[in-house]
C-alpha positions in Angstrom: 0.0 0.0 0.0 0.9 3.7 0.2 3.4 5.7 2.2 2.2 9.3 2.8 4.3 10.5 -0.1 3.5 7.7 -2.6 -0.3 8.2 -1.9 -0.2 11.6 -3.5 1.9 10.2 -6.3 -0.8 7.7 -6.9 -3.5 10.5 -7.0 -1.4 12.4 -9.6 -0.9 9.4 -11.7 -4.6 8.6 -11.5 -5.5 12.1 -12.5 -3.0 12.0 -15.4 -4.1 8.6 -16.8 -7.8 9.7 -16.7 -6.8 13.1 -18.3 -7.9 15.2 -15.4 -5.9 18.4 -15.3 -5.6 19.6 -11.7 -2.9 20.7 -9.3 -2.7 18.6 -6.1 -1.6 20.4 -2.9 -0.7 19.1 0.5 0.7 20.5 3.7 4.5 20.3 3.8 4.2 18.3 7.0 1.5 16.8 9.2 0.0 19.1 11.8 0.7 22.2 9.8 -2.1 24.7 9.4 -0.3 27.4 7.4 -1.9 27.4 3.9 1.1 29.3 2.6 3.2 26.2 3.3 1.1 24.0 1.0 3.1 22.2 -1.6 1.7 21.1 -4.9 2.3 19.9 -8.4 0.3 19.8 -11.6 -1.1 16.3 -12.1 0.2 15.8 -15.7 3.9 16.1 -14.6 4.7 12.5 -13.8 7.8 13.2 -11.7 8.1 11.7 -8.2 6.5 13.9 -5.6 8.9 13.5 -2.7 9.4 15.6 0.4 11.1 17.7 1.5 11.1 20.5 -1.0 12.9 23.7 -0.3 10.9 26.8 0.7 12.0 28.5 -2.5 10.7 25.6 -4.7 7.4 25.7 -2.9 7.0 29.5 -3.3 8.1 29.5 -6.9 5.5 26.9 -7.7 2.8 28.4 -5.7 3.4 31.8 -7.3 3.3 30.5 -10.9 -0.3 31.5 -11.0 -1.5 31.0 -14.6 -1.0 27.2 -15.2 -2.5 26.3 -11.8 -5.5 28.5 -12.2 -6.1 26.9 -15.6 -6.0 23.5 -14.0 -7.7 24.2 -10.7 -6.8 22.8 -7.3 -7.2 19.6 -5.4 -6.6 20.5 -1.8 -5.6 17.5 0.3 -6.8 18.2 3.9 -6.9 14.4 4.6 -4.1 13.9 7.0 -5.5 16.0 9.9 -8.9 17.2 10.9 -10.1 20.2 8.9 -10.2 23.5 10.8 -10.9 26.6 8.6 -10.4 29.0 11.6 -7.0 27.5 12.4 -6.0 27.7 8.7 -6.8 31.4 8.7 -5.1 32.2 11.9 -1.9 30.3 11.1 -1.7 31.6 7.5 -2.6 35.2 8.3 0.1 35.4 10.9 2.7 34.3 8.4 1.8 36.5 5.4 4.7 38.9 6.1 7.2 36.1 6.0 6.2 35.3 2.4 9.1 36.0 0.1 11.5 37.0 2.8 14.2 34.5 1.8 17.1 35.4 -0.3 16.9 32.6 -2.8 17.9 33.4 -6.4 14.5 32.6 -7.7 13.0 35.5 -5.8 15.3 37.9 -7.6 13.1 37.5 -10.6 11.0 40.7 -10.8 7.8 39.0 -11.9 7.9 36.7 -8.9 8.6 39.6 -6.5 5.7 41.5 -7.9 3.4 38.4 -7.6 4.5 38.0 -3.9 3.7 41.7 -3.2 0.3 41.3 -5.0 -0.5 38.2 -3.0 0.4 39.8 0.3 -1.5 43.0 -0.4 -4.7 41.1 -1.0 -4.4 38.4 1.7 -3.5 40.9 4.4 -6.9 42.6 3.9 -9.0 39.4 4.0 -10.4 39.0 7.6 -12.9 36.3 7.0 -11.5 32.7 7.4 -13.6 31.1 4.6 -13.0 34.0 2.2 -9.2 33.6 2.9 -9.5 29.9 2.0 -11.5 30.6 -1.1 -8.9 33.1 -2.3 -6.1 30.6 -1.5 -7.8 27.8 -3.5 -9.3 30.0 -6.3 -9.2 28.8 -9.9 -11.3 28.9 -13.0 -12.4 25.4 -12.0 -13.9 25.1 -8.6 -11.5 23.5 -6.1 -11.8 19.9 -4.9 -11.1 19.2 -1.2 -10.1 15.7 -0.1 -10.9 14.9 3.5 -11.3 12.1 5.9 -14.1 13.2 8.3 -17.9 13.1 8.6 -20.5 15.0 10.5 -18.2 18.0 10.1 -19.2 21.6 10.3 -16.0 22.6 8.5 -16.8 20.3 5.6 -20.3 21.7 5.4 -18.8 25.2 5.4 -16.6 24.4 2.5 -19.4 22.7 0.6 -21.6 25.8 1.1 -18.8 28.0 -0.3 -18.2 26.4 -3.7 -15.8 23.7 -2.8 -16.3 20.1 -4.1 -15.9 17.5 -1.4 -14.2 14.1 -1.7 -14.3 11.8 1.3 -12.0 8.8 1.7 -10.3 7.2 4.7 -6.7 8.4 4.2 -5.4 6.9 7.4 -6.6 3.4 6.4 -4.3 3.5 3.3 -1.4 4.7 5.4 -2.1 2.1 8.2 -2.0 -0.7 5.6 1.4 0.5 4.6 2.7 1.0 8.1 1.4 -2.3 9.5 1.6 -4.5 6.5 4.5 -6.7 7.7 2.8 -7.4 11.1 0.3 -9.7 9.3 3.0 -12.4 9.3 3.1 -12.5 13.1 0.7 -14.5 15.2 -1.7 -12.6 17.4 -2.1 -13.5 21.0 -5.4 -15.3 21.9 -4.7 -15.9 25.6 -5.6 -13.7 28.5 -2.8 -11.3 29.5 -1.5 -9.8 32.8 -3.5 -6.5 32.2 -7.0 -6.0 31.0 -6.3 -2.7 29.4 -3.4 -0.9 27.6 -3.0 2.5 26.0 -0.4 4.7 24.3 -0.3 8.5 24.8 2.5 10.8 23.7 0.8 14.2 23.5 -2.0 16.1 25.2 -1.9 19.4 23.3 -4.6 21.1 21.4 -7.6 18.8 20.8 -5.9 16.1 22.9 -6.0 17.7 26.4 -8.7 15.3 27.5 -6.1 12.6 27.7 -4.8 14.0 31.1 -8.3 13.7 32.4 -8.4 10.1 31.1 -5.4 8.9 33.1 -6.7 10.9 36.1 -10.0 9.0 36.0 -8.3 5.6 35.6 -5.7 6.0 38.3 -7.8 3.9 40.8 -7.5 0.9 38.4 -4.0 1.6 37.2 -2.8 -1.9 38.2 -5.0 -3.2 35.4 -3.7 -0.8 32.8 -0.5 -1.2 30.8 0.4 2.4 30.0 3.1 3.8 27.7 3.9 7.5 27.4 6.8 10.0 27.3 7.5 13.6 26.3 5.7 15.9 25.6 2.9 14.3 27.6 4.9 14.2 30.8 5.6 17.9 30.7 2.0 18.7 29.8 0.9 16.8 33.0 3.3 18.9 35.1 2.1 22.1 33.5 -1.5 21.3 34.7 -0.1 20.8 38.2 -0.9 17.1 38.2 2.6 15.8 38.5 1.4 13.5 41.3 -0.2 11.4 38.5 3.2 10.4 37.2 4.1 8.5 40.4 0.7 6.8 40.5 1.3 5.4 37.0 4.8 4.2 37.6 3.5 0.6 38.0 2.9 -0.3 34.4 4.5 2.7 32.6 6.7 2.1 29.6 8.3 4.6 27.2 6.7 5.3 23.9 8.8 6.3 20.8 8.2 9.4 18.8 7.4 7.3 15.7 4.8 5.2 17.6 2.1 5.9 15.0 4.0 3.8 12.4 5.2 0.9 14.5 3.8 -1.8 16.7 5.6 -3.2 19.7 4.4 -6.8 19.1 5.3 -8.0 22.6 2.6 -5.7 23.9 0.0 -8.2 22.6 1.1 -10.4 25.5 0.9 -7.5 28.0 -2.7 -6.4 27.7 -6.0 -7.5 26.2 -8.2 -4.4 25.4 -6.7 -1.4 23.8 -8.0 2.0 24.9 -7.7 4.3 21.9 -7.2 8.0 22.8 -8.0 9.5 19.4 -6.9 12.9 18.1 -10.3 14.4 18.4 -12.8 14.1 21.3 -14.5 17.4 22.1 -16.3 17.7 18.8 -19.3 16.3 16.9 -17.3 15.5 13.8 -16.1 12.0 13.2 -12.4 11.6 12.3 -10.4 8.4 12.9 -6.6 8.1 12.5 -4.3 5.1 12.4 -4.7 4.8 16.2 -8.0 3.1 15.7 -6.5 0.6 13.3 -3.5 -0.3 15.4 -5.4 -2.7 17.8 -7.1 -4.2 14.7 -3.6 -5.0 13.2 -2.6 -6.4 16.6 -5.7 -8.6 16.9 -6.9 -6.8 20.0 -10.4 -5.7 21.2 -10.7 -1.9 21.7 -12.6 1.0 23.2 -12.4 4.2 21.3 -12.1 7.4 23.3 -12.9 9.8 20.5 -15.6 11.5 18.4 -19.2 10.4 18.3 -20.0 7.7 15.7 -16.5 6.5 15.6 -17.6 2.8 16.0 -20.3 3.4 13.4 -17.6 4.7 11.0 -15.6 1.6 11.5 -18.6 -0.6 10.9 -19.4 1.2 7.7 -16.1 -0.1 6.4 -16.9 -3.7 7.3 -15.4 -4.1 10.8 -17.1 -5.5 13.8 -17.3 -3.9 17.2 -18.2 -5.3 20.7 -21.7 -4.2 21.4 -22.8 -7.8 22.0 -20.3 -8.0 24.9 -20.3 -4.5 26.5 -22.2 -1.2 26.3 -21.2 0.8 23.2 -23.9 3.4 23.6 -21.2 6.0 24.3 -20.6 6.0 20.6 -23.9 7.9 19.9 -23.4 10.6 22.5 -22.7 14.0 21.0 -22.1 15.6 24.3 -18.4 15.1 25.1 -19.1 15.2 28.8 -21.7 12.5 28.7 -19.6 10.4 26.2 -16.5 10.7 28.5 -18.5 9.6 31.6 -20.0 6.6 29.8 -16.5 5.5 28.5 -15.0 5.8 32.0 -17.9 3.8 33.5 -17.5 1.1 30.9 -13.8 0.7 31.6 -14.4 0.6 35.3 -17.2 -2.0 34.9 -14.9 -4.2 32.9 -12.1 -3.7 35.4 -14.4 -4.8 38.3 -15.6 -8.1 36.6 -14.6 -11.3 38.4 -11.8 -13.3 36.8 -14.3 -15.8 35.5 -16.6 -13.2 34.0 -13.8 -11.3 32.5 -12.2 -14.4 30.9 -15.4 -15.4 29.3 -16.1 -11.9 27.9 -12.4 -11.3 26.8 -12.3 -14.7 25.0 -15.3 -13.8 22.9 -14.0 -10.3 22.3 -10.7 -11.7 21.0 -12.7 -13.8 18.5 -14.2 -10.6 17.1 -10.7 -9.0 17.1 -9.3 -11.9 15.1 -12.0 -11.4 12.5 -11.2 -7.7 12.3 -7.5 -8.4 11.9 -8.1 -10.9 9.0 -10.5 -8.5 7.3 -8.0 -5.5 7.7 -5.4 -7.5 5.7 -7.9 -8.8 3.2 -8.2 -7.9 -0.5 -11.9 -7.1 0.2 -11.0 -4.2 2.5 -8.4 -2.9 0.2 -10.8 -2.9 -2.7 -13.5 -1.2 -0.6 -11.0 1.6 0.0 -10.0 1.9 -3.6 -13.6 1.8 -4.9 -14.6 4.6 -2.5 -11.6 6.7 -3.5 -12.2 6.3 -7.3 -15.9 6.7 -7.1 -15.6 9.9 -5.0 -13.0 11.4 -7.3 -15.0 10.5 -10.4 -18.1 12.1 -8.9 -16.1 15.2 -7.9 -14.9 15.7 -11.5 -18.4 15.3 -12.8 -19.6 18.0 -10.4 -16.6 20.2 -11.3 -17.5 20.0 -15.0 -21.1 21.0 -14.2 -19.9 23.9 -12.0 -17.6 25.2 -14.7 -20.7 26.0 -16.7 -23.1 26.9 -13.8 -20.5 29.2 -12.1 -18.5 30.7 -15.1 -15.1 31.9 -14.0 -15.1 29.6 -11.0 -13.9 30.6 -7.6 -11.2 32.8 -9.2 -13.5 35.3 -10.7 -15.8 35.0 -7.7 -13.1 35.9 -5.2 -11.6 38.6 -7.5 -15.0 40.2 -7.7 -15.2 40.3 -3.9 -11.7 41.9 -3.7 -12.6 44.4 -6.4 -15.7 45.5 -4.5 -13.5 46.0 -1.4 -11.0 48.0 -3.5 -8.0 45.9 -2.7 -7.1 44.5 -6.1 -3.7 45.7 -7.5 -2.8 46.5 -11.1 -1.2 43.1 -11.4 -4.4 41.4 -10.3 -6.3 43.0 -13.1 -3.5 41.9 -15.5 -3.8 38.3 -14.3 -7.6 38.5 -14.8 -7.1 39.6 -18.4 -4.5 36.8 -19.0 -7.0 34.2 -17.7 -9.8 35.7 -19.7 -7.7 35.4 -22.9 -7.1 31.7 -22.1 -10.8 31.0 -21.5 -11.8 32.9 -24.6 -9.5 30.8 -26.7 -10.6 27.5 -25.3 -14.2 28.0 -24.2 -15.9 30.9 -25.9 -19.3 30.1 -24.5 -17.9 30.3 -20.9 -16.1 33.5 -21.8 -19.3 35.1 -23.0 -21.0 34.3 -19.6 -18.0 35.7 -17.7 -18.1 38.9 -19.7 -21.8 39.3 -18.9 -21.2 38.8 -15.1 -17.8 40.3 -14.6 -17.3 42.8 -17.3 -16.2 45.4 -14.7 -13.1 43.3 -14.0 -11.9 43.2 -17.5 
């Protein structure tokens, strides 16, 4: 399967072989929210798309406006949860740094002018969604690839002329990361600890994880726990350093590359994996590789995450454990109620007698083995690919329809907004005329509609 880099290579090859002209953009590294750092390449250039690229290469490409606007954008917001507000805040605070390096490419006057033009406009956009529309503007409406459901951010994009494509990005990456573990034998026996969990970070959306270990300290002898920095420092910052001594019993270190690896000996240390997902205090559903790690390990699990996380797993063919314990927490939209239900469930399992627990855990491991076999099956892989291809094909059909229904795409739409605010520069009007000449050459009927609607820009 795909590594994070080769996945986007595949998308470009797929677009090229199906003759879809589009520029794919991704963040330069996971966790980044600065839109000005997004890297991209036009899909018909079949050169390997490998990180890292230099800042100057990224800027030079991003500022080469005409070819990209002709092609339109495919924005890949699929690695992390979408947050339009965070994109705006991170990007707006970095506008002044755009073009500040001394690379030889930036000595070209046209590029310097384009940087100044871009900065002039972006600095005066104070609405997060308008900022993103301007960033993604093209004569074709932009496609956004994402991996979340029940999301207000996704709805916001859909309501503002973006075309949405959903697929489970982390499932592709998990199959790549965990592929060789399929040759190991999962443990089917009862282990020394009923629960186990891995936590490395409690920043941002993950702060609830400190409350998690606080609520579980009374049963810590039953929990195999692995964590390290920055989690340890974050616990101390909340004046809860006493928690560290209480968890010394079963504590192990966790490596910084924990997402991509499995410590297989852990399958003999604990039975049920507690999954502290990236998101919890939200109504959106977003699952990462964390929810697939216990499946690759052949372990039962309880997800501490968004509502409908278990339903999301089941929609891809996996089985959960509602026949053995209470999974009603999955339907709770209130994070407070959901957290309380999850904690009660864990304590209830911890308090079962040895005989009761062994009977339940034995049945749970049968379900876990089914999930593991399904995870590594061709059936699951084909399900992922079919979803990806169907969603992309549908998106391009919608894009073709919108090219005629919304002549000039989001580019003319956002330029018109900026024109009405009086913030367009001479170079912006020059770019508009260049694009108009292209459209007039290739699509005269569209050009006629644009002239009717946006003649004041030409």
